[in-house]
All heavy atoms as an XYZ file, in Angstrom:
733
protein
N     110.747    116.957    112.537
C     109.397    117.317    112.202
C     108.673    117.766    113.498
O     108.878    117.221    114.598
C     108.639    116.156    111.628
C     107.215    116.388    111.370
S     106.439    114.890    110.632
C     104.971    115.683    109.986
N     107.867    118.814    113.358
C     107.068    119.240    114.507
C     105.853    118.360    114.697
O     105.096    118.168    113.738
C     106.611    120.680    114.310
N     105.714    117.777    115.863
C     104.597    116.885    116.137
C     103.255    117.539    115.996
O     102.268    116.934    115.570
C     104.734    116.329    117.564
N     103.180    118.916    116.186
C     101.939    119.632    116.089
C     101.450    119.648    114.615
O     100.272    119.907    114.372
C     102.130    121.074    116.519
C     102.390    121.196    118.010
C     103.853    121.037    118.381
O     104.676    120.755    117.528
O     104.191    121.117    119.643
N     102.293    119.409    113.618
C     101.869    119.387    112.266
C     101.254    118.145    111.794
O     100.786    118.046    110.601
C     103.099    119.805    111.335
C     103.516    121.192    111.526
O     102.769    122.005    111.995
N     104.780    121.471    111.224
N     101.238    117.094    112.599
C     100.626    115.815    112.233
C      99.142    115.903    112.200
O      98.566    116.622    113.030
C     101.114    114.745    113.164
C     102.545    114.269    113.052
C     102.810    113.279    114.157
C     102.818    113.662    111.688
N      98.523    115.191    111.314
C      97.025    115.196    111.311
C      96.557    114.610    112.650
O      97.231    113.781    113.317
C      96.716    114.240    110.156
C      97.877    114.225    109.238
C      99.086    114.416    110.169
N      95.347    115.011    113.045
C      94.775    114.602    114.282
C      94.663    113.088    114.384
O      94.273    112.475    113.360
C      93.374    115.168    114.480
N      95.115    112.460    115.446
C      94.999    111.077    115.675
C      96.198    110.207    115.026
O      96.219    109.016    115.082
N      97.095    110.943    114.346
C      98.170    110.212    113.700
C      99.131    109.555    114.690
O      99.376    110.164    115.757
C      99.002    111.187    112.827
N      99.611    108.379    114.375
C     100.550    107.640    115.284
C     101.962    108.112    114.951
O     102.455    108.021    113.754
C     100.472    106.142    115.015
C     101.376    105.371    115.973
O     102.306    105.867    116.477
O     100.955    104.186    116.184
N     102.620    108.798    115.882
C     103.926    109.431    115.591
C     104.943    108.387    115.082
O     105.891    108.733    114.396
C     104.445    110.045    116.893
C     103.662    111.200    117.499
C     104.290    111.711    118.745
C     103.390    112.319    116.473
N     104.799    107.124    115.478
C     105.769    106.116    115.011
C     105.689    105.849    113.521
O     106.616    105.271    112.966
C     105.567    104.793    115.757
C     105.825    104.948    117.272
C     105.466    103.696    118.034
N     104.012    103.543    117.843
C     103.295    102.441    118.138
N     103.978    101.376    118.509
N     102.038    102.351    117.986
N     104.627    106.252    112.862
C     104.466    105.993    111.446
C     104.860    107.215    110.557
O     104.496    107.144    109.335
C     103.014    105.556    111.142
C     102.688    104.405    111.820
N     101.440    104.108    112.379
C     103.386    103.196    112.160
C     101.389    102.892    112.954
N     102.578    102.370    112.836
N     105.518    108.129    111.024
C     105.841    109.333    110.255
C     107.068    109.209    109.415
O     107.326    109.962    108.518
C     106.081    110.519    111.142
O     107.164    110.314    112.017
C     104.793    110.857    111.989
N     107.893    108.165    109.643
C     109.181    107.978    108.916
C     110.138    109.124    109.159
O     110.947    109.474    108.335
C     108.891    107.734    107.432
C     108.063    106.527    107.211
C     108.006    106.204    105.774
N     109.297    105.863    105.246
C     109.634    105.849    104.012
N     108.772    106.187    103.105
N     110.824    105.502    103.590
N     110.039    109.798    110.357
C     110.939    110.795    110.670
C     111.764    110.288    111.879
O     111.233    109.585    112.794
C     110.145    112.093    111.165
C     109.249    112.677    110.042
C     110.067    113.063    108.857
N     109.302    113.845    107.933
C     108.948    113.354    106.723
N     109.207    112.166    106.328
N     108.268    114.204    105.877
N     113.097    110.684    111.942
C     113.983    110.209    112.985
C     113.796    111.018    114.268
O     113.939    110.408    115.304
C     115.411    110.352    112.474
C     115.702    109.328    111.373
O     115.183    108.273    111.355
N     116.576    109.828    110.440
N     113.440    112.267    114.200
C     113.270    113.082    115.331
C     111.931    113.838    115.195
O     111.668    114.559    114.213
C     114.434    114.068    115.516
C     114.183    114.969    116.765
C     115.719    113.318    115.648
N     111.075    113.749    116.216
C     109.836    114.557    116.255
C     109.981    115.534    117.491
O     110.317    115.080    118.559
C     108.622    113.643    116.493
C     108.238    112.829    115.244
C     107.293    111.735    115.631
C     107.648    113.670    114.243
N     109.683    116.805    117.148
C     109.797    117.824    118.190
C     108.390    118.401    118.547
O     107.603    118.546    117.630
C     110.636    118.947    117.675
C     112.016    118.599    117.217
C     112.701    119.774    116.490
C     112.916    118.163    118.401
N     108.230    118.732    119.789
C     106.985    119.388    120.181
C     107.346    120.802    120.561
O     108.346    120.990    121.322
C     106.332    118.656    121.381
C     105.679    117.371    121.040
C     104.953    116.779    122.266
C     104.369    115.451    121.858
N     103.736    114.755    123.048
N     106.638    121.796    120.044
C     106.890    123.167    120.440
C     108.029    123.875    119.627
O     108.519    124.895    120.111
N     108.520    123.288    118.605
C     109.583    123.811    117.774
C     109.293    123.789    116.376
O     108.916    122.764    115.859
C     110.898    123.042    118.064
N     109.309    124.991    115.720
C     108.964    125.118    114.330
C     110.199    124.869    113.452
O     110.874    125.776    113.008
C     108.376    126.547    114.068
C     107.946    126.717    112.645
O     107.993    125.674    111.863
O     107.661    127.820    112.244
N     110.518    123.557    113.300
C     111.655    123.210    112.523
C     111.585    123.572    111.049
O     112.600    123.848    110.427
C     111.967    121.669    112.686
C     113.329    121.275    112.135
C     110.862    120.851    112.096
C     114.538    121.823    112.852
N     110.367    123.672    110.549
C     110.209    124.034    109.139
C     110.787    125.437    108.860
O     111.158    125.752    107.756
C     108.731    123.877    108.746
C     108.261    122.452    108.879
O     108.736    121.619    108.078
O     107.447    122.199    109.690
N     110.693    126.350    109.835
C     111.122    127.651    109.615
C     112.639    127.779    109.886
O     113.224    128.857    109.649
C     110.454    128.665    110.642
O     110.906    128.396    111.903
N     113.328    126.664    110.163
C     114.794    126.698    110.396
C     115.611    126.329    109.249
O     116.837    126.175    109.364
C     115.063    125.834    111.589
S     114.394    126.374    113.198
N     115.007    126.054    108.066
C     115.790    125.670    106.871
C     116.828    126.720    106.674
O     116.627    127.897    106.701
C     114.878    125.508    105.667
C     115.729    125.299    104.415
C     114.005    124.278    105.849
N     118.086    126.282    106.532
C     119.214    127.175    106.302
C     119.952    127.594    107.660
O     120.981    128.160    107.586
N     119.436    127.028    108.735
C     119.989    127.431    110.030
C     120.776    126.225    110.584
O     120.837    125.159    110.053
C     118.795    127.678    111.043
O     118.073    128.733    110.645
N     121.467    126.531    111.666
C     122.164    125.428    112.498
C     121.448    125.430    113.793
O     121.155    126.444    114.363
C     123.649    125.799    112.675
O     124.267    125.966    111.444
C     124.351    124.719    113.506
N     121.077    124.225    114.249
C     120.250    124.013    115.429
C     120.999    123.102    116.373
O     121.944    122.368    115.992
C     118.835    123.472    115.165
C     118.900    122.097    114.541
C     118.044    124.483    114.336
C     117.631    121.294    114.585
N     120.585    123.053    117.642
C     121.151    122.120    118.647
C     120.015    121.536    119.383
O     119.033    122.250    119.798
C     122.097    122.850    119.563
N     120.153    120.228    119.728
C     119.178    119.513    120.587
C     120.048    118.970    121.740
O     121.079    118.377    121.555
C     118.569    118.302    119.856
C     117.493    118.629    118.806
C     117.038    117.370    118.135
C     116.311    119.380    119.386
N     119.538    119.251    122.906
C     120.268    118.727    124.199
C     119.281    117.969    125.031
O     118.387    118.519    125.540
C     120.858    119.907    124.915
C     121.783    119.452    126.029
O     121.742    118.230    126.434
O     122.585    120.279    126.503
N     119.503    116.668    125.119
C     118.641    115.810    125.918
C     119.230    115.627    127.292
O     118.729    114.761    128.045
C     118.548    114.441    125.213
S     117.685    114.518    123.610
N     120.187    116.381    127.656
C     120.770    116.323    129.000
C     122.185    115.914    129.066
O     122.782    115.947    130.147
N     122.752    115.387    127.939
C     124.146    114.938    127.980
C     124.981    115.829    127.138
O     126.118    115.420    126.808
C     124.189    113.447    127.447
O     123.658    113.414    126.102
C     123.460    112.524    128.331
N     124.496    116.990    126.715
C     125.221    117.903    125.888
C     124.607    118.007    124.547
O     123.911    117.166    124.052
N     124.795    119.198    123.917
C     124.053    119.434    122.632
C     124.622    118.634    121.456
O     125.746    118.319    121.380
C     124.308    120.894    122.420
C     125.580    121.181    123.107
C     125.634    120.278    124.323
N     123.702    118.271    120.569
C     124.062    117.636    119.311
C     123.669    118.744    118.244
O     122.526    119.187    118.259
C     123.321    116.341    119.045
C     123.751    115.818    117.651
C     123.594    115.329    120.166
N     124.572    119.132    117.410
C     124.329    120.244    116.458
C     124.046    119.630    115.137
O     124.612    118.724    114.647
C     125.614    121.099    116.475
C     125.433    122.315    115.498
C     125.938    121.646    117.825
N     123.043    120.274    114.447
C     122.624    119.927    113.114
C     122.592    121.077    112.178
O     122.191    122.206    112.570
C     121.194    119.336    113.143
C     121.048    118.132    113.976
C     120.776    118.139    115.302
C     121.204    116.837    113.356
C     120.627    117.032    116.092
C     121.058    115.681    114.120
C     120.770    115.786    115.516
N     122.919    120.849    110.906
C     122.674    121.824    109.828
C     121.307    121.439    109.232
O     121.030    120.272    108.905
C     123.717    121.683    108.721
N     120.357    122.381    109.192
C     119.065    122.134    108.584
C     119.082    122.583    107.107
O     119.181    123.751    106.822
C     117.967    122.983    109.389
C     116.566    122.601    108.866
C     118.088    122.729    110.904
N     119.048    121.547    106.202
C     119.304    121.870    104.748
C     118.082    122.167    104.024
O     118.122    123.203    103.318
C     119.945    120.634    104.125
C     121.313    120.331    104.661
N     122.432    121.211    104.426
C     121.816    119.344    105.391
C     123.416    120.709    105.009
N     123.171    119.595    105.629
N     117.110    121.373    103.977
C     115.925    121.555    103.098
C     114.711    120.869    103.663
O     114.807    120.024    104.532
C     116.222    121.036    101.739
C     116.492    119.540    101.646
C     116.889    119.106    100.187
N     117.197    117.710    100.219
C     116.328    116.709    100.066
N     115.099    116.943     99.915
N     116.775    115.440    100.059
N     113.548    121.300    103.191
C     112.280    120.659    103.659
C     112.236    119.207    103.309
O     112.817    118.751    102.275
C     111.150    121.409    102.864
C     111.812    122.753    102.501
C     113.270    122.396    102.255
N     111.691    118.406    104.209
C     111.498    116.996    103.925
C     110.115    116.765    103.261
O     109.103    117.131    103.900
C     111.648    116.166    105.226
N     110.066    116.300    102.114
C     108.853    116.144    101.389
C     108.153    114.833    101.823
O     108.820    113.810    101.771
C     109.015    116.135     99.876
C     109.779    117.361     99.388
C     108.834    118.525     99.301
N     109.540    119.683     98.647
C     109.686    120.841     99.275
N     109.148    121.060    100.429
N     110.254    121.800     98.647
N     106.950    114.843    102.264
C     106.296    113.572    102.565
C     105.983    112.704    101.366
O     105.722    113.240    100.266
C     104.961    114.051    103.262
C     104.712    115.391    102.656
C     105.979    116.003    102.357
N     106.118    111.397    101.541
C     105.913    110.485    100.395
C     104.505    109.899    100.537
O     103.757    109.987    101.514
C     106.990    109.391    100.449
S     106.857    108.266    101.917
N     104.081    109.111     99.501
C     102.844    108.561     99.468
C     102.597    107.517    100.552
O     101.442    107.226    100.928
C     102.599    107.875     98.069
N     103.684    106.998    101.086
C     103.574    105.981    102.164
C     102.868    106.598    103.397
O     102.244    105.901    104.194
C     104.976    105.488    102.555
C     104.896    104.398    103.595
C     105.425    104.420    104.776
C     104.361    103.028    103.381
N     105.248    103.210    105.441
C     104.595    102.313    104.548
C     103.737    102.436    102.301
C     104.202    101.018    104.709
C     103.336    101.139    102.477
C     103.514    100.409    103.700
N     102.886    107.947    103.573
C     102.173    108.583    104.693
C     100.721    108.325    104.633
O     100.044    108.212    105.623
C     102.440    110.088    104.664
C     103.836    110.518    104.937
S     104.275    110.317    106.627
C     105.700    111.318    106.702
N     100.142    108.232    103.351
C      98.681    107.945    103.195
C      98.378    106.518    103.701
O      97.228    106.277    104.124
C      98.246    108.014    101.778
C      98.145    109.566    101.373
O      98.153    110.427    102.225
O      98.122    109.759    100.105
N      99.358    105.636    103.623
C      99.130    104.210    104.111
C      99.255    104.120    105.609
O      98.421    103.486    106.227
C     100.106    103.274    103.380
C      99.977    101.833    103.915
C      99.904    103.341    101.896
N     100.375    104.728    106.157
C     100.634    104.528    107.573
C      99.833    105.435    108.451
O      99.535    105.045    109.578
C     102.167    104.714    107.789
O     102.557    106.031    107.491
C     102.975    103.669    107.115
N      99.648    106.679    108.036
C      98.832    107.646    108.823
C      97.380    107.666    108.461
O      96.504    107.639    109.359
C      99.532    109.011    108.759
C     100.883    109.025    109.300
C      98.615    110.075    109.455
C     101.638    110.311    109.148
N      97.137    107.655    107.170
C      95.705    107.750    106.694
C      95.646    108.529    105.437
O      96.515    109.329    105.073
N      94.581    108.271    104.706
C      94.335    109.029    103.396
C      94.399    110.549    103.596
O      93.840    111.008    104.549
C      92.907    108.576    102.961
C      92.725    107.204    103.637
C      93.426    107.325    104.903
N      95.158    111.172    102.666
C      95.268    112.602    102.779
C      96.435    113.106    103.593
O      96.740    114.373    103.568
N      97.134    112.225    104.280
C      98.304    112.666    105.119
C      99.446    113.256    104.296
O     100.009    114.242    104.663
C      98.820    111.486    105.974
N      99.721    112.650    103.153
C     100.781    113.209    102.282
C     100.489    114.656    101.903
O     101.355    115.498    102.068
C     100.982    112.325    101.063
C     102.089    112.900    100.132
C     102.226    112.173     98.839
O     101.303    111.437     98.458
N     103.298    112.363     98.104
N      99.302    114.902    101.466
C      98.885    116.233    101.089
C      98.918    117.194    102.257
O      99.343    118.287    102.150
C      97.480    116.207    100.451
C      97.062    117.582     99.911
C      95.800    117.473     99.178
N      96.062    116.406     98.188
C      95.557    116.434     96.945
N      94.710    117.426     96.568
N      95.813    115.521     96.076
N      98.418    116.727    103.442
C      98.374    117.605    104.625
C      99.742    118.024    105.103
O      99.929    119.055    105.685
C      97.653    116.927    105.739
N     100.766    117.163    104.819
C     102.089    117.409    105.295
C     102.984    118.105    104.345
O     104.187    118.324    104.586
C     102.747    116.104    105.800
C     102.071    115.509    107.117
C     102.676    114.154    107.378
C     102.240    116.454    108.222
N     102.487    118.471    103.183
C     103.238    119.257    102.205
C     103.481    120.620    102.822
O     102.559    121.306    103.131
C     102.511    119.413    100.935
C     102.514    118.135    100.006
C     101.987    118.381     98.692
N     101.776    117.097     98.055
C     100.840    116.866     97.150
N     100.043    117.844     96.746
N     100.750    115.727     96.639
N     104.706    120.996    102.965
C     105.025    122.330    103.599
C     105.479    122.146    105.043
O     106.673    122.367    105.287
N     104.571    121.665    105.884
C     105.077    121.476    107.247
C     105.510    120.036    107.605
O     105.202    119.475    108.582
C     103.854    121.802    108.129
C     102.715    121.220    107.266
C     103.164    121.500    105.839
N     106.257    119.379    106.640
C     106.618    117.989    106.736
C     107.921    117.719    107.436
O     108.408    116.639    107.484
N     108.526    118.740    108.013
C     109.820    118.553    108.644
C     110.976    119.065    107.765
O     110.737    119.641    106.709
N     112.210    118.722    108.148
C     113.420    119.177    107.468
C     114.398    118.054    107.409
O     114.460    117.249    108.319
C     113.928    120.392    108.031
N     115.244    118.108    106.371
C     116.376    117.192    106.240
C     117.545    117.890    106.859
O     117.913    119.033    106.597
C     116.719    116.906    104.761
C     115.508    116.369    104.043
C     115.919    114.863    103.673
N     114.778    114.420    102.931
C     114.153    113.231    103.219
N     114.608    112.532    104.206
N     113.152    112.799    102.507
N     118.203    117.131    107.809
C     119.352    117.728    108.577
C     120.586    116.836    108.484
O     120.427    115.637    108.251
C     118.941    117.838    110.049
S     117.471    118.868    110.376
N     121.708    117.435    108.700
C     122.975    116.680    108.790
C     123.615    117.018    110.136
O     123.728    118.139    110.529
C     123.970    117.219    107.698
O     123.360    116.952    106.407
C     125.306    116.441    107.768
N     123.968    115.898    110.975
C     124.604    116.117    112.158
C     126.003    116.750    111.971
O     126.738    116.328    111.064
C     124.716    114.774    112.809
C     124.404    113.743    111.734
C     123.745    114.515    110.602
N     126.329    117.753    112.764
C     127.605    118.395    112.710
C     128.479    118.038    113.935
O     129.643    118.434    113.966
C     127.396    119.888    112.662
C     126.606    120.406    111.455
C     126.449    121.992    111.562
C     127.322    120.040    110.137
N     127.932    117.344    114.875
C     128.656    116.921    116.118
C     128.219    115.588    116.521
O     127.074    115.167    116.161
C     128.489    117.949    117.191
O     127.209    117.993    117.701
N     128.995    114.917    117.327
C     128.649    113.703    117.968
C     127.749    113.930    119.141
O     127.803    115.112    119.712
C     129.839    112.887    118.389
C     130.661    112.383    117.196
O     130.084    112.245    116.081
O     131.845    111.993    117.337
N     127.036    112.923    119.607
C     126.287    113.142    120.870
C     125.158    112.069    120.920
O     125.063    111.160    120.110
N     124.358    112.240    121.909
C     123.278    111.309    122.165
C     121.962    112.020    122.194
O     121.769    113.080    122.872
C     123.484    110.579    123.563
C     122.314    109.631    123.812
C     124.817    109.763    123.514
N     120.970    111.483    121.492
C     119.584    111.990    121.490
C     118.752    110.904    122.057
O     118.779    109.731    121.596
C     119.140    112.445    120.120
C     119.973    113.579    119.610
C     117.663    112.801    120.107
C     119.612    114.033    118.196
N     117.991    111.170    123.068
C     117.127    110.202    123.734
C     115.715    110.561    123.656
O     115.360    111.768    123.435
C     117.551    109.982    125.155
O     117.394    111.247    125.884
C     118.969    109.521    125.311
N     114.770    109.627    123.846
C     113.362    109.895    123.908
C     113.098    110.709    125.174
O     113.650    110.375    126.270
C     112.620    108.574    123.964
C     111.156    108.593    123.940
C     110.621    109.267    122.725
C     110.544    107.233    124.137
N     112.293    111.741    125.033
C     111.887    112.527    126.176
C     112.250    113.958    126.020
O     112.566    114.435    124.847
N     112.236    114.730    127.058
C     112.501    116.202    126.986
C     113.822    116.502    126.402
O     114.854    115.796    126.666
C     112.347    116.692    128.421
C     111.640    115.690    129.158
C     111.923    114.332    128.468
N     113.930    117.562    125.603
C     115.180    118.102    125.083
C     115.067    119.590    124.954
O     114.010    120.151    124.756
C     115.400    117.436    123.735
N     116.164    120.211    125.102
C     116.280    121.652    124.801
C     116.592    121.874    123.351
O     117.589    121.330    122.784
C     117.382    122.235    125.718
C     117.513    123.726    125.619
C     118.486    124.278    126.674
N     118.667    125.699    126.333
C     119.869    126.221    125.997
N     121.020    125.367    125.919
N     119.989    127.508    125.767
N     115.801    122.683    122.697
C     116.048    123.022    121.305
C     116.441    124.463    121.161
O     115.847    125.350    121.823
C     114.711    122.886    120.494
C     114.710    123.320    119.064
C     115.077    122.523    118.077
C     114.283    124.643    118.865
C     115.115    123.029    116.748
C     114.301    125.138    117.531
C     114.691    124.362    116.488
N     117.445    124.718    120.363
C     117.806    126.140    120.150
C     118.391    126.349    118.768
O     118.988    125.407    118.257
C     118.707    126.714    121.245
C     120.060    126.049    121.228
C     120.948    126.612    122.364
N     122.171    125.924    122.432
C     123.317    126.359    121.935
N     123.382    127.505    121.384
N     124.443    125.686    121.978
N     118.210    127.502    118.215
C     118.818    127.852    116.942
C     120.198    128.438    117.284
O     120.283    129.383    117.995
C     117.958    128.883    116.186
C     118.668    129.289    114.904
C     116.569    128.320    115.918
N     121.252    127.824    116.735
C     122.575    128.225    117.009
C     122.986    129.398    116.082
O     123.592    130.349    116.446
C     123.563    127.075    116.822
C     125.065    127.510    116.986
C     123.258    125.882    117.811
N     122.531    129.250    114.825
C     122.803    130.321    113.744
C     121.732    130.244    112.743
O     121.354    129.220    112.303
C     124.208    130.070    113.163
N     121.223    131.404    112.452
C     120.178    131.512    111.403
C     120.725    131.503    110.033
O     121.966    131.667    109.883
N     119.921    131.486    108.995
C     120.403    131.494    107.622
C     121.166    132.715    107.264
O     122.054    132.718    106.424
C     119.159    131.341    106.779
C     118.013    131.620    107.695
C     118.475    131.427    109.046
N     120.842    133.840    107.906
C     121.580    135.093    107.546
C     122.871    135.253    108.367
O     123.632    136.144    108.139
C     120.666    136.263    107.890
C     119.445    136.309    107.014
O     119.539    135.805    105.883
O     118.366    136.791    107.485
N     123.157    134.262    109.283
C     124.435    134.311    110.010
C     125.549    133.622    109.405
O     126.634    133.582    109.947
C     124.149    133.684    111.410
C     123.111    134.462    112.225
O     122.861    135.677    112.031
O     122.509    133.840    113.126
N     125.358    133.008    108.189
C     126.340    132.230    107.542
C     127.503    133.178    107.111
O     127.313    134.264    106.781
C     125.758    131.498    106.337
N     128.639    132.622    107.164
C     129.869    133.405    106.716
C     129.970    133.359    105.235
O     129.156    132.902    104.557
N     131.113    133.938    104.697
C     131.313    134.017    103.296
C     131.491    132.729    102.606
O     131.717    131.664    103.208
C     132.585    134.827    103.176
C     133.177    134.894    104.537
C     132.130    134.510    105.554
């Protein structure tokens, strides 16, 4: 999920997302393959579908959070490689777009 899409004042720890990115539009990457590199080598992910926010967002972030995050709520991904992701700066890149898929 892109941290910029959170409502103002939201505590990032309450988003129920495993990875929060700053400066990366993960929502536009559905259908793509991406890589995150925290300095120990890239971890590759398939970006499958949008992550729909649940009603719990209204409890943990505040009233209206679920509605505000419809659309820019992040994406469901599957890791395609082993590796380590750590808190802090990481390099984000799109490895292959949705139109780059083979037959």
